[in-house]
N, C-alpha and C positions, 0 to 999 in steps of 0.2 A: 296208252297211245290214243290218238284221236279216232273218232268214228270213221273218218275217211281213210285213215291208215289201215284200220281193221277191214273196211269194205274192200280196199284194194287187195289186201291179202286174200280175202275170200274169193275175189274175182280171179286172181292169179291161180289159186288152187283149183277153181272150177275149170278154167281154161286148160290147165295142165292135165287134170283128170279126164276132161272130155277128149283129150288126144291120146289118152292111155299112157302118158309119160310118168315116170318117177320124178322125184325131186332131183335126183342125180342127173337124169336126162335133161331136164330143164336147165339145170345149172350149166351143163356142158353146152347146150344149144345157145344159151344166152351169155356164155363166157363169164359166169359168176361162180362164186364159191357156194357149194351146196349148203353150208351152214347159213349163208346169207339168204338163200332161197327159203330155207326153213323159217328164219326170222321174219321175212317178208310175209309169208303165208300166215303166220301167227298174228301178224299185225304188230309185232314187237320192234320193227325197224322201219324207218322211213326210207322210201326210195328216192334216189336222186333222179334228175332228168336223164342222166346218162344211163342209169339202171332201167328207167322206163323205156328208153330207146332200145336197149338190148333185149328187154322182155318182149316188146312189141315186135321186134325183128324176129325173135325166136318163134313167136306165135303167128308170124306173117300177117300182122294187123298194124294199124296205125296207133300211135300213142293216144290219139283222140279216142279211138275205139277201146283202148285198154282202160282209159280213165272215165269213159262216158258212163253215166248213170250212177257213179259212186256217191254223189251228193244227193241222190234221189232216194236213198234207202229209207229215210223217214217217211217220205211221200208214198213210197210203195207200201210201207206198213200201214199207213193211214188208209190207203185205197183198199187194202186187203180187209182191214177192220170194217170199213164202210160196206164192202161187198158182203161180208158175213152178216152184218146188221140187216141189210136189205133182203138177203136170202131168208133170214129168220122172219122178217116182216111179211114177206110174200107167203111163206108157209103158214103163218098165223091167219092171214087173210083167206087163204085157200081152205083152211080148217073151218073158218067161220061160215063161208059159203057152202061148204060140203055139209056142215051140220044143219044149215038152214033148209036144205032140200029135204 
């Protein structure tokens, strides 16, 4: 499946778990079959607009909120890598100045 389908599945799982719901509970709240919820969370199945609407309603959020930031996963990874490089650089600079004293 595509990266965005996998990212959506991860977001659905995160939203569900943050509410303390089981997959069965989400399936009931969203009027979906539990096996479909499992496939969505695994990123093995694509969601239709109707499914997104049902999920958003179950989570009490908009469809826009449900799908926001899904295409930014690569950007977030790049930002994390850059942050790690900068932190390493700052530590090395600190060591140089500490050794110079």
